[in-house]
N, C-alpha and C positions, 0 to 999 in steps of 0.2 A: 244589318241591312245597309246602314250607312257607310260602314268600313268596306262591305263587299262592293258598293258602288265606288267608293274613293279608289280602291284597289283596281276595279275594271276602268276607272278614268283615268288612273295612271299608266295602264297598258294601253288604253286609246292614244295617251299623249305620247308613247315611246313607240308606236306602230311604225313599221319601216315601208309598208306599201304606199308609197307617196307617187301620185302620178304627176303628168306635166301641168295637168288642170289645177292639182292643189298647189302645186308651185307658184302657178300664174296667181291664183286666189291670194296666197300669202304676199307675194309681190305688191299686189293690188291693195291688199289690206294695210301694208306698211309703206305705201310709197310715200306718203309725207315724211315721215321719219327718215326713210331712205334718202330722200331729197335734201332733208335737212343736215344729215351727216356729210353728204357730198358738198353741201353749200358751205358747210363751216370748214372742212378741209381746204377747199378753194380759198375761202376767204383768209384762212391761216397762211396759205402758200402766197397770196397776194400781200398779206400784211408784211410778210418776211421779206417779199421783194422790194416793198417801198421801204422797209427798215434799211437794209444793207445796200451799201453803194454798188454800183457798177463797177468791176475791176478792169482796167485796160493795162494791156502788157505791151511794152515797148522791147525790140528786139535789136541786138546789134551782133554782127559776126565778125570774129578775128582771125585773121589766117596766120599761122605760126610757119615760118619759111624754114628755120634751121632748128636742128635739135640733135641730141646725142645719137638719136636713130638715123640720123641723115648726116651728110657731108655737104659742105658749101663748096662749090668748086669756084675758084677765084684766078682769074687771068693773071699772068705774070706781068711784069714791068714793062717787058720788050713786047711789042705789038707783033713782030716777026716769029717770036718764039712761040712755039705751039704746046710747049709744056705747061701742065697745068697743077696747081698745089692744091690738094685736098686737106682740109683743116676740120676737125671736130669742134663744134661750138658748145659750149658749157652751159646748155639751156634746153630745157623740152617743154612739152605742152603742160605737164604736171606743175614744173615751176612757175609758168606763166599763170595757171589758175590760181595757186597759191598767192601770187603777187597781187592778183585783181582782189582776191579775198582779204588782203592784208588790212588791219584795223585802221591803219595810218590813213589809208585813203578814206574808210568810212569817216572818220573824223574830219577830212579835209572837205568831203562832199557834204557833211553835217550843216554847215553853214549856208551853202547853196539850197540845200533841202528845206531849211528854215524861211531862207527869202521866197522860194517858190511856193511853200505853203501859205504863206502870208498873202502873196499875191493872188493865189488862187481863192482864198478865203475872202479877201477884199473885193473880188468881183461881184456884180449884182446877182443875186440868185433868186429863184422863183420861191413863192410862198412855201410850196411843199418841201423844197430842199432845206429852207431855214427852218421849218418846223421840225423836220427829221434831225438837223443838226443839234436843234435844243433838245430833242429827244435823247440823242446819244449822249449830249452833256449830262443830261438827269440821271442817265444809266450809268455814266461813270462816276458820278457823285455818290450814287446808291452804293456802288461797288467799294468805293474809298471808305464809306461810312461802315459797310459790313467788315472790311479788312483793318477798320482802325483798332480793334482789340487785338489782332494779330501782330501789328506794328508796336503796340505798348508791350507786349511780353516777348517780343523777339523772334516770333516764328515766320515774321514776313519782313520784308525791307521796302519802304517807300522809295519808288523812283522818282528822280527828278524829270523835268520836261524834256532836257536834252537826253538823259538816258532813255526815256520813252522813245523818243524820236529816232535815237541811234538803233534800238532793237528794231523799230519799223523799218529802218533802211536796211538792216542786215537780212530781215525776213523777207523783205520784197526783192532782194537781188538774188538770183540764180544764175550759177555758171556752171556749164557742163561741157563735155566734149564730145563732138559727133563722131561716131565710130566710123571707121575706113576712111577718114578725112584728116587733115591737118588743121581742123577749124575749131575755135573755140565759141561756143553761143552764149551769150550773156542777155539774160531778161531782167526787166524791172516793173513790179506790177504797183498800180496806182489807180486810184479813183478819177484822177484828172489825166486824160490822156496826153496833154501838152508837159505836165509836171513829169510824167512817167519818161518821156522821151527826153525832157531836159535834164533829169536826173541820171540817166542812162549813159548820155553823152557827156556828162561831167565825170561820171565814173571812169569812161574810156580815157579822157582826157588825163585824168589824175593818175590813171593806172600807166599811161606813156611816160609820163612826168616821173613817176616814182620808179618805174622801171630802168629810165635812163640813171638815176641816182644809185640804185642798187648794183646795177651792172657796171656802173662808172666808178666803183670804189677803188681807191688807190691805195688803200691800206692794205688790202689783199695780196697786191703785188709785192709790197715790202716782205710779209710774211712769208710767202712762197720762196722769195729770194733768200732769206734768213734759213728756211728749211733746207732749201739746196745746199747752201754752204755747209751747213752742220752735217747733212747727210754725207756730202762728198768727204768731209774731214773723218767722218765714222768710218766710211768705205775704204778710205785710204790706210786708216790704222788696221782694219780688219784684215786687208790684203797683206799689210806687212806681217802682222801676227800669223797668219795662215802660211806665207811663204817661209818664214823662220821656223814654224814647227815642221813643216816639210823637210826642211833641210838638216834639222837637228835628228829626227827620227826615221830617216830613210823611208817616207811615208809612201814614196812610189812604188816600192817592192812589198807593201803590206800583204797582198794575196799570195805572192810567193812565199812570204815568211810563214802566214798562217798555213799554207800548204805543208810546207816543210815541217812545221811543229807537229801538225795533227798527224803526219806519217811517221813521225819519230813516236809520237804518244801511242799510236796503234802498235808500232813493232815492240816497243817496252813492254806494253800492257800484255800482249800476246806471250813474250818471254816470261812476264810475271805469272801469269796464268798457268802456262806449262811448268814452271818449277813450283808452284802452289800444289798442282796435281800430283808432281813426283813426291813432294814433300809429305802428302797425305798418304801416297803408297808407303812410303818408309816407315810411318808411323803405324800403319795396319800390320806391316811386316814385322817390326818390332814387338807389336802385341801379340802377333801369333808365335813368334820364337819364345818369348817369355812364357806364354802359356804352357807351350810343349814341353820346355824346358823344366818349368816348375811341375808338371804332372809326372815327369820321369818316365823311363821304360821304352818309349818311342824315339826312334831316331830322328835328328832334326834335319830335315830337308833344305837344301839351298833354294830360297825364294826365287820365283822367275819374274824379276822385277825389270828386265831389260837395261838393267844397269851395270857397270863396268865393276864387278865385284872380284875379290881374289879367288883363287882356283882352290877349291875343297875338294877335289877329285880324289887326292892321295888319302884324305881322312875317310871319305866315303869307301873308298876301296879297303883300307886297313879295318873299318868297322864291318864290311861284309866277310873279311877273311876271319876277323875274332867271333863274329856270328855264327860262321859256318863251323869253326872249331868249337864253339859251344854246343852246337847241334849234335856233333860227333860224340862229345863227352856225354851228353845225356843219355846216348846209348848205352854207356857203360856205367856212368856215375849219376848218382842223384844231385839234385840241385843244391843240397847242402854240403856237396863235398868240397873239398879245399881246392881242387881242380877247377870246378865250375865256379866257385865264388871269386878265384883269382881272375879268370876271364870275366866274370861281371863287374870286377873293380876296373878292369882295363877298358871295358866297354863304356863305363860310367865316365871314367876320365876323359875318353875320347869325346863323349857327347858334351862334357862340359867345356871342352877345348873348343869344339865347333861353335858352340853355343856362344862362347865369350868372344871368339874371332868374328862370327857374323854380326853380333850386336855391336863390337868396336868398329867394323866396317860401315855398318847402317848408320851408327851414330856421327861418324866422320864424314859421310855423305849427308846426312841430315845437318850438321854444322855448316858445311859448305853450301848447301842449298839456302839455309837461313840467312847465311851472309849475303848471299846473291840477292836473294828476296830483298833484304835491306837495302842493297845498292840500288835495285830496280824501284823501290818505293822513293829513294832519294831523288832518282832521276825523273820518276812522274812527277814529284812535287816541283822539282826544277822547270821541266817542261810546261806544267800548267800554270805555273807562276809566269812564265814567258808567254803564254797564251793570254792569261788574264791582263797583263801588262800591252799585249798587242790589241786587246779589245779594248782596253781602256784608251789607247792611243787612237783607235780608230773612232771611237765614240767622241773623243776630243775633236778629231777632224770632223766628224761629221756636225759636231755643234758649231765649230767655226764657220763650216761651208753654210750651215743654215743662217746663221747670223749674218754671212757675207750676203746672201741671198735676201734675207730680210731688209738689210740696209740698202742692197741695190735697188730692189723693189721700191722702197721708200723714195730713194733719190729719183728714180725714173717717173714715180708718180707725180711728185712736187715739181720736176722737170715739165712734165705734161701739163699739168694743171697751170702753172706759170705761163707756158705758150699760149694756152687756151686764153688765160686772162688777158695777156698781151693782144691777142688778135681781137679779143672782144672789145676791149679797150679802143684798140686802134680802129675798129668799125664803128664805135660808138662815136668817137670824136669826128669821124667822117660822117655821122648822121645816117650810118647805113644799119637801119634797125632790122631786126629778123621777124618782126610782126607786122601785119597790114591790117587795118581797118576796111574790111570790104565795103561798108557803107554805114553811114552814120544812123543813130535811131531817128525814127520819125514818128508823129503821134499816132497811134493805131486808130483807125475809123470805127472798129467795132469792139465791144467789150470782150474780154476772154472769160468772164465769170460774172455772176452765176448764168448759168445756161436756163433761162426764163421759160423758154417752151418746155424742156424737160421736167422743170419742178413743177409747173401746172399740170403736166400729163400725170406725173407719179402722184400729185395731190389728189387729181381726180380718180385715178386707180384706187389709192388708199382709202378715200372717201366711199366709193362704190364698194370696195371690200368690206369696211367697216359697217357700212348700211346693211348689206346683206348678211353679215355675221351676226347683227342685232336682230335682224328678221328671223334669221334661223333660231337663235337661241331663245327669242320671246314665243316663236310658236311651238318651240320643243316643251316648253314650261306652261304652254297654254292649256286648259281642260275644257276649252268650248267646244261644243258639237257643231260640228261644220257641215256634216251629211246625214240624210235621214237613216241611212244603215248604221250610222255610228250610235244612234238612239236605241235601235234594236239589239245591236251587238253588246253595248255596254250595259245597259238596263235589264235586258232580257225579257222585253214587253213590246208588243206591237205598236207602231205609231198611227195612232187614230187621225190626226190633223195638224196641221202647220198654220200659224198667224202671223203676218208680218208685223214687224216691230213699229210702233206708231208712238211718236213724241206725245206726251199728255198736252202740251201746248196746243198742238195741232187739234 
């Protein structure tokens, strides 16, 4: 019975038919705890806001007037001359941003930052600020104690006060480029608005000074002049070698020479192939004649090779006459008769004579063709060697021209850079800088962070959410009867009466 009741009670705790009235009852039941969770969240948010300092962000904007993507138009010396000189300046926004981020500027600003920090701490502060300052000091000391073992085993490095302040400087400074403009925006964040504005103006001042030193470097001019002189000597040398090579090898007619050699190679190759085909036909004809001759009995016909062979018509005619006589004798005599055997001997002698003459003529023609093929092969080797020599000279010419182009490009590049540097130095000497500070940084009136309203609202929402979550979970695992119908549904017995809960003390 007990297990049945527990199972039914569990089913009761997991029922899903929850009405709006039930939800209101649950909220009212756990109202104190929900309010407690919300209060804790708000107190945590307020404690965080009290612990962290308000951060003020000072801002300054720098206008970049010239850069490689723009041309500076400068008037000529004569006022009546309306011609304008366009010259590219060797600087751009990316360069300016890198100069601002230079660590040398951080080191220069560090001393001013120390002084500003000391003055800010020396000012009389309220009791709350002094207490928070003491709390931060304690937290920092605790962190140092925790990190002390790491320092001892070499897993961490202890930073000096100057290094910590330098890191604070670098993290507080932010430089960005405003899109679709020529403006660089620099900001500095600090808990004291006066310090933020003072340090940012110090950064801008040191940046302008450092920039003048970088762009006014006179050693670069000497480097470029030395490279120009060296490139000019190399260019003169390669031009001389190129001219000499052209004069020695008749380089101006290289395409014509190539066409002539290719045409000659094509002609000789065609003749070589034709003679090879003719040689093949001769070899086949020799094989057929030898085969027929060795077989005996059959007359050897003159092969139709479309060649200029001797005339064997008289031998063919004599054979036909002897063959006709033999046929007539066979009408009277047998094949073993003396008269028929005499004619057979004459016919065999005639066959042997024609075979030897044909083979001798074909061999003579074959020897001539083989000699011709050897001559053609030698000529092809000579022509191909000439073509390879021509290709080698052309490659040499291309290599010299590429070398000349590279040296010429280097020369023009160094000349352009030297001219840019000369104009930049001249403008620097005249104090004609290409950047303008739109307005100096001023102490901001309102902090940039933290957003106190947003933090309090988020803390309140988080507290309400956690309180409701606690109430829902607590109600889900509660087996208490909330309604009269729950008793009848779970226990299966009718409810006779209900009594109000009364404390014994009452």
